[in-house]
N, CA, C and O atoms as CSV, one atom per row, in Angstrom:
chain,resi,resn,atom,element,x,y,z
A,1,MET,N,N,75.417,117.878,66.930
A,1,MET,CA,C,76.015,119.156,66.604
A,1,MET,C,C,75.511,120.239,67.563
A,1,MET,O,O,76.263,121.122,67.973
A,2,TYR,N,N,74.223,120.151,67.911
A,2,TYR,CA,C,73.642,121.145,68.806
A,2,TYR,C,C,74.322,121.093,70.180
A,2,TYR,O,O,74.651,122.135,70.748
A,3,ALA,N,N,74.532,119.884,70.714
A,3,ALA,CA,C,75.159,119.727,72.031
A,3,ALA,C,C,76.601,120.234,72.006
A,3,ALA,O,O,77.044,120.879,72.957
A,4,ASP,N,N,77.334,119.952,70.935
A,4,ASP,CA,C,78.708,120.427,70.810
A,4,ASP,C,C,78.752,121.953,70.761
A,4,ASP,O,O,79.636,122.574,71.350
A,5,LYS,N,N,77.802,122.545,70.061
A,5,LYS,CA,C,77.764,123.996,69.959
A,5,LYS,C,C,77.455,124.618,71.315
A,5,LYS,O,O,78.061,125.623,71.686
A,6,ARG,N,N,76.516,124.031,72.058
A,6,ARG,CA,C,76.154,124.550,73.378
A,6,ARG,C,C,77.304,124.400,74.378
A,6,ARG,O,O,77.462,125.240,75.264
A,7,ALA,N,N,78.096,123.352,74.246
A,7,ALA,CA,C,79.203,123.098,75.172
A,7,ALA,C,C,80.510,123.748,74.712
A,7,ALA,O,O,81.544,123.596,75.361
A,8,ASN,N,N,80.458,124.471,73.591
A,8,ASN,CA,C,81.671,125.078,73.016
A,8,ASN,C,C,82.766,124.049,72.810
A,8,ASN,O,O,83.932,124.316,73.101
A,9,ALA,N,N,82.402,122.874,72.311
A,9,ALA,CA,C,83.364,121.802,72.081
A,9,ALA,C,C,84.301,122.172,70.939
A,9,ALA,O,O,83.886,122.738,69.928
A,10,LYS,N,N,85.580,121.837,71.128
A,10,LYS,CA,C,86.586,122.125,70.103
A,10,LYS,C,C,87.413,120.873,69.865
A,10,LYS,O,O,87.594,120.078,70.787
A,11,PRO,N,N,87.918,120.677,68.659
A,11,PRO,CA,C,88.751,119.498,68.395
A,11,PRO,C,C,90.077,119.595,69.146
A,11,PRO,O,O,90.616,120.684,69.346
A,12,SER,N,N,90.589,118.439,69.555
A,12,SER,CA,C,91.861,118.385,70.268
A,12,SER,C,C,93.014,118.562,69.286
A,12,SER,O,O,93.000,117.991,68.196
A,13,LEU,N,N,94.004,119.347,69.671
A,13,LEU,CA,C,95.149,119.607,68.806
A,13,LEU,C,C,96.313,118.661,69.109
A,13,LEU,O,O,97.385,118.788,68.517
A,14,MET,N,N,96.105,117.708,70.036
A,14,MET,CA,C,97.153,116.756,70.387
A,14,MET,C,C,97.403,115.775,69.259
A,14,MET,O,O,96.465,115.291,68.625
A,15,ARG,N,N,98.681,115.480,69.008
A,15,ARG,CA,C,99.056,114.515,67.967
A,15,ARG,C,C,100.074,113.551,68.535
A,15,ARG,O,O,100.677,113.815,69.575
A,16,GLU,N,N,100.261,112.448,67.862
A,16,GLU,CA,C,101.274,111.477,68.282
A,16,GLU,C,C,102.640,112.133,68.234
A,16,GLU,O,O,102.971,112.832,67.275
A,17,GLY,N,N,103.439,111.903,69.279
A,17,GLY,CA,C,104.766,112.482,69.363
A,17,GLY,C,C,104.826,113.766,70.166
A,17,GLY,O,O,105.920,114.226,70.494
A,18,ASP,N,N,103.682,114.364,70.495
A,18,ASP,CA,C,103.668,115.589,71.297
A,18,ASP,C,C,104.064,115.289,72.735
A,18,ASP,O,O,103.822,114.193,73.240
A,19,THR,N,N,104.667,116.262,73.383
A,19,THR,CA,C,105.013,116.152,74.798
A,19,THR,C,C,103.885,116.774,75.604
A,19,THR,O,O,103.452,117.889,75.315
A,20,VAL,N,N,103.404,116.046,76.629
A,20,VAL,CA,C,102.257,116.487,77.418
A,20,VAL,C,C,102.506,116.270,78.904
A,20,VAL,O,O,103.374,115.487,79.290
A,21,TRP,N,N,101.729,116.976,79.745
A,21,TRP,CA,C,101.711,116.788,81.182
A,21,TRP,C,C,100.465,115.989,81.527
A,21,TRP,O,O,99.427,116.165,80.890
A,22,LEU,N,N,100.548,115.113,82.525
A,22,LEU,CA,C,99.409,114.300,82.972
A,22,LEU,C,C,98.850,114.880,84.255
A,22,LEU,O,O,99.597,115.129,85.201
A,23,ARG,N,N,97.531,115.100,84.298
A,23,ARG,CA,C,96.862,115.622,85.489
A,23,ARG,C,C,96.932,114.570,86.597
A,23,ARG,O,O,96.735,113.382,86.341
A,24,GLN,N,N,97.213,115.009,87.833
A,24,GLN,CA,C,97.269,114.083,88.956
A,24,GLN,C,C,96.201,114.431,89.984
A,24,GLN,O,O,95.677,115.545,90.001
A,25,GLU,N,N,95.888,113.472,90.835
A,25,GLU,CA,C,94.901,113.667,91.882
A,25,GLU,C,C,95.417,114.698,92.884
A,25,GLU,O,O,96.596,114.694,93.236
A,26,LYS,N,N,94.539,115.564,93.332
A,26,LYS,CA,C,94.923,116.597,94.292
A,26,LYS,C,C,94.918,115.985,95.690
A,26,LYS,O,O,93.864,115.618,96.209
A,27,LYS,N,N,96.106,115.876,96.299
A,27,LYS,CA,C,96.253,115.244,97.607
A,27,LYS,C,C,96.048,116.246,98.746
A,27,LYS,O,O,95.458,115.908,99.773
A,28,ASN,N,N,96.532,117.471,98.565
A,28,ASN,CA,C,96.326,118.554,99.530
A,28,ASN,C,C,96.365,119.875,98.759
A,28,ASN,O,O,96.528,119.887,97.539
A,29,LYS,N,N,96.218,120.965,99.471
A,29,LYS,CA,C,96.127,122.242,98.754
A,29,LYS,C,C,97.450,122.720,98.166
A,29,LYS,O,O,97.469,123.663,97.375
A,30,LEU,N,N,98.551,122.083,98.541
A,30,LEU,CA,C,99.843,122.476,98.002
A,30,LEU,C,C,100.314,121.608,96.839
A,30,LEU,O,O,101.324,121.918,96.207
A,31,SER,N,N,99.601,120.537,96.552
A,31,SER,CA,C,100.034,119.645,95.472
A,31,SER,C,C,99.780,120.293,94.114
A,31,SER,O,O,98.829,121.052,93.930
A,32,THR,N,N,100.658,119.969,93.172
A,32,THR,CA,C,100.547,120.545,91.836
A,32,THR,C,C,99.457,119.824,91.041
A,32,THR,O,O,99.193,118.649,91.298
A,33,PRO,N,N,98.826,120.497,90.089
A,33,PRO,CA,C,97.764,119.856,89.318
A,33,PRO,C,C,98.275,118.816,88.320
A,33,PRO,O,O,97.522,117.930,87.916
A,34,PHE,N,N,99.544,118.913,87.916
A,34,PHE,CA,C,100.093,117.988,86.934
A,34,PHE,C,C,101.353,117.330,87.474
A,34,PHE,O,O,102.056,117.908,88.303
A,35,GLU,N,N,101.641,116.103,86.998
A,35,GLU,CA,C,102.857,115.408,87.392
A,35,GLU,C,C,104.070,116.175,86.866
A,35,GLU,O,O,103.969,116.891,85.869
A,36,GLY,N,N,105.207,116.029,87.529
A,36,GLY,CA,C,106.399,116.771,87.162
A,36,GLY,C,C,107.176,116.167,86.009
A,36,GLY,O,O,108.073,116.816,85.469
A,37,ILE,N,N,106.856,114.939,85.616
A,37,ILE,CA,C,107.584,114.268,84.549
A,37,ILE,C,C,106.723,114.266,83.282
A,37,ILE,O,O,105.581,113.808,83.328
A,38,PRO,N,N,107.237,114.762,82.158
A,38,PRO,CA,C,106.428,114.816,80.932
A,38,PRO,C,C,106.234,113.441,80.296
A,38,PRO,O,O,107.033,112.528,80.502
A,39,TYR,N,N,105.182,113.316,79.537
A,39,TYR,CA,C,104.859,112.117,78.776
A,39,TYR,C,C,104.906,112.458,77.294
A,39,TYR,O,O,104.813,113.626,76.914
A,40,THR,N,N,105.049,111.439,76.465
A,40,THR,CA,C,104.988,111.600,75.019
A,40,THR,C,C,103.766,110.845,74.519
A,40,THR,O,O,103.559,109.688,74.886
A,41,VAL,N,N,102.950,111.491,73.681
A,41,VAL,CA,C,101.745,110.845,73.150
A,41,VAL,C,C,102.181,109.700,72.248
A,41,VAL,O,O,102.891,109.897,71.262
A,42,PHE,N,N,101.741,108.501,72.607
A,42,PHE,CA,C,102.106,107.286,71.888
A,42,PHE,C,C,101.055,106.939,70.842
A,42,PHE,O,O,101.383,106.572,69.714
A,43,GLN,N,N,99.775,107.060,71.234
A,43,GLN,CA,C,98.677,106.724,70.323
A,43,GLN,C,C,97.466,107.566,70.688
A,43,GLN,O,O,97.236,107.850,71.863
A,44,LYS,N,N,96.693,107.964,69.691
A,44,LYS,CA,C,95.476,108.730,69.906
A,44,LYS,C,C,94.361,108.138,69.069
A,44,LYS,O,O,94.509,107.938,67.863
A,45,LYS,N,N,93.238,107.858,69.724
A,45,LYS,CA,C,92.080,107.309,69.032
A,45,LYS,C,C,90.849,108.039,69.555
A,45,LYS,O,O,90.365,107.756,70.651
A,46,GLY,N,N,90.347,108.983,68.759
A,46,GLY,CA,C,89.232,109.809,69.210
A,46,GLY,C,C,89.679,110.689,70.360
A,46,GLY,O,O,90.630,111.458,70.221
A,47,SER,N,N,88.994,110.583,71.507
A,47,SER,CA,C,89.392,111.359,72.676
A,47,SER,C,C,90.251,110.540,73.638
A,47,SER,O,O,90.614,111.022,74.711
A,48,MET,N,N,90.577,109.308,73.259
A,48,MET,CA,C,91.408,108.436,74.091
A,48,MET,C,C,92.875,108.596,73.699
A,48,MET,O,O,93.234,108.455,72.530
A,49,VAL,N,N,93.715,108.891,74.687
A,49,VAL,CA,C,95.134,109.114,74.442
A,49,VAL,C,C,95.950,108.128,75.270
A,49,VAL,O,O,95.715,107.978,76.469
A,50,THR,N,N,96.904,107.460,74.637
A,50,THR,CA,C,97.862,106.618,75.335
A,50,THR,C,C,99.195,107.346,75.278
A,50,THR,O,O,99.688,107.691,74.204
A,51,ALA,N,N,99.771,107.574,76.461
A,51,ALA,CA,C,101.024,108.313,76.548
A,51,ALA,C,C,102.065,107.493,77.289
A,51,ALA,O,O,101.738,106.679,78.153
A,52,LYS,N,N,103.329,107.722,76.933
A,52,LYS,CA,C,104.443,106.987,77.516
A,52,LYS,C,C,105.354,107.982,78.225
A,52,LYS,O,O,105.715,109.018,77.666
A,53,ARG,N,N,105.724,107.653,79.474
A,53,ARG,CA,C,106.620,108.521,80.240
A,53,ARG,C,C,108.012,108.454,79.634
A,53,ARG,O,O,108.489,107.378,79.274
A,54,THR,N,N,108.651,109.586,79.523
A,54,THR,CA,C,109.941,109.656,78.843
A,54,THR,C,C,111.070,109.029,79.660
A,54,THR,O,O,112.064,108.589,79.082
A,55,THR,N,N,110.946,108.976,80.993
A,55,THR,CA,C,112.052,108.485,81.816
A,55,THR,C,C,112.047,106.972,82.011
A,55,THR,O,O,113.057,106.312,81.767
A,56,ASP,N,N,110.911,106.417,82.453
A,56,ASP,CA,C,110.899,104.996,82.795
A,56,ASP,C,C,110.007,104.139,81.897
A,56,ASP,O,O,109.934,102.926,82.094
A,57,GLY,N,N,109.340,104.729,80.932
A,57,GLY,CA,C,108.548,103.957,79.984
A,57,GLY,C,C,107.152,103.599,80.457
A,57,GLY,O,O,106.482,102.799,79.805
A,58,ARG,N,N,106.681,104.168,81.581
A,58,ARG,CA,C,105.332,103.892,82.080
A,58,ARG,C,C,104.307,104.406,81.075
A,58,ARG,O,O,104.427,105.524,80.574
A,59,MET,N,N,103.298,103.584,80.782
A,59,MET,CA,C,102.272,103.975,79.821
A,59,MET,C,C,100.935,104.139,80.531
A,59,MET,O,O,100.574,103.333,81.388
A,60,VAL,N,N,100.202,105.189,80.168
A,60,VAL,CA,C,98.882,105.451,80.729
A,60,VAL,C,C,97.918,105.762,79.593
A,60,VAL,O,O,98.309,106.318,78.567
A,61,THR,N,N,96.659,105.398,79.787
A,61,THR,CA,C,95.606,105.702,78.817
A,61,THR,C,C,94.535,106.511,79.532
A,61,THR,O,O,93.947,106.052,80.511
A,62,ARG,N,N,94.290,107.701,79.044
A,62,ARG,CA,C,93.323,108.607,79.653
A,62,ARG,C,C,92.594,109.387,78.552
A,62,ARG,O,O,92.939,109.295,77.373
A,63,ASN,N,N,91.596,110.143,78.958
A,63,ASN,CA,C,90.883,111.041,78.075
A,63,ASN,C,C,91.745,112.276,77.825
A,63,ASN,O,O,92.626,112.588,78.627
A,64,THR,N,N,91.503,112.970,76.736
A,64,THR,CA,C,92.315,114.143,76.409
A,64,THR,C,C,92.203,115.236,77.457
A,64,THR,O,O,93.109,116.062,77.572
A,65,LYS,N,N,91.126,115.270,78.222
A,65,LYS,CA,C,90.972,116.305,79.243
A,65,LYS,C,C,91.980,116.152,80.379
A,65,LYS,O,O,92.213,117.108,81.119
A,66,ASP,N,N,92.579,114.979,80.534
A,66,ASP,CA,C,93.544,114.729,81.598
A,66,ASP,C,C,94.975,115.080,81.187
A,66,ASP,O,O,95.903,114.889,81.973
A,67,PHE,N,N,95.161,115.580,79.990
A,67,PHE,CA,C,96.486,115.952,79.507
A,67,PHE,C,C,96.528,117.435,79.176
A,67,PHE,O,O,95.510,118.045,78.850
A,68,LYS,N,N,97.727,118.002,79.266
A,68,LYS,CA,C,97.938,119.400,78.892
A,68,LYS,C,C,99.188,119.449,78.038
A,68,LYS,O,O,100.209,118.859,78.393
A,69,SER,N,N,99.118,120.142,76.926
A,69,SER,CA,C,100.279,120.254,76.048
A,69,SER,C,C,101.411,120.952,76.774
A,69,SER,O,O,101.204,121.932,77.490
A,70,CYS,N,N,102.594,120.438,76.581
A,70,CYS,CA,C,103.788,120.966,77.222
A,70,CYS,C,C,104.542,121.789,76.191
A,70,CYS,O,O,104.769,121.308,75.081
A,71,PRO,N,N,104.939,123.016,76.522
A,71,PRO,CA,C,105.704,123.797,75.542
A,71,PRO,C,C,107.057,123.146,75.292
A,71,PRO,O,O,107.625,122.560,76.213
A,72,PRO,N,N,107.585,123.228,74.092
A,72,PRO,CA,C,108.882,122.612,73.813
A,72,PRO,C,C,109.978,123.286,74.614
A,72,PRO,O,O,109.935,124.493,74.851
A,73,SER,N,N,110.965,122.496,75.031
A,73,SER,CA,C,112.088,123.067,75.781
A,73,SER,C,C,112.914,123.933,74.845
A,73,SER,O,O,112.762,123.859,73.626
A,74,LYS,N,N,113.783,124.750,75.410
A,74,LYS,CA,C,114.605,125.643,74.584
A,74,LYS,C,C,115.510,124.841,73.653
A,74,LYS,O,O,115.772,125.250,72.522
A,75,LYS,N,N,115.980,123.703,74.139
A,75,LYS,CA,C,116.846,122.851,73.326
A,75,LYS,C,C,116.094,122.318,72.106
A,75,LYS,O,O,116.616,122.336,70.992
A,76,GLU,N,N,114.842,121.835,72.328
A,76,GLU,CA,C,114.032,121.323,71.217
A,76,GLU,C,C,113.656,122.442,70.259
A,76,GLU,O,O,113.646,122.242,69.045
A,77,ALA,N,N,113.347,123.620,70.795
A,77,ALA,CA,C,112.920,124.738,69.951
A,77,ALA,C,C,114.043,125.190,69.033
A,77,ALA,O,O,113.798,125.518,67.872
A,78,THR,N,N,115.263,125.213,69.532
A,78,THR,CA,C,116.368,125.651,68.678
A,78,THR,C,C,116.683,124.615,67.623
A,78,THR,O,O,117.091,124.976,66.519
A,79,GLN,N,N,116.509,123.341,67.924
A,79,GLN,CA,C,116.747,122.293,66.947
A,79,GLN,C,C,115.684,122.308,65.864
A,79,GLN,O,O,115.980,122.047,64.698
A,80,THR,N,N,114.451,122.612,66.238
A,80,THR,CA,C,113.338,122.579,65.290
A,80,THR,C,C,113.363,123.761,64.328
A,80,THR,O,O,113.042,123.606,63.150
A,81,TYR,N,N,113.740,124.934,64.816
A,81,TYR,CA,C,113.590,126.143,64.018
A,81,TYR,C,C,114.900,126.677,63.448
A,81,TYR,O,O,114.920,127.799,62.943
A,82,THR,N,N,115.979,125.930,63.506
A,82,THR,CA,C,117.219,126.418,62.926
A,82,THR,C,C,117.163,126.375,61.413
A,82,THR,O,O,116.628,125.425,60.841
A,83,VAL,N,N,117.694,127.368,60.768
A,83,VAL,CA,C,117.665,127.461,59.306
A,83,VAL,C,C,119.103,127.346,58.793
A,83,VAL,O,O,120.023,127.978,59.311
A,84,GLY,N,N,119.261,126.524,57.766
A,84,GLY,CA,C,120.579,126.470,57.138
A,84,GLY,C,C,121.314,125.219,57.284
A,84,GLY,O,O,122.432,125.097,56.782
């Protein structure tokens, strides 16, 4: 508990089904920090996340620090929050 407090550790808010970006290796100073194709969280166990690419089905397993939550697209947001 002491180490977590000193490191300002916080629980991950990622859940199965969330859309995320995967961090990529920096090849040069112009390369983007994240891949351009979003992934969907397939399974989460502790800090280990398995995600599946939405286009071709590629699966990767990484630590939660290598993923970034992706905001929902306008199409998904309107479907989720419509009333009536």
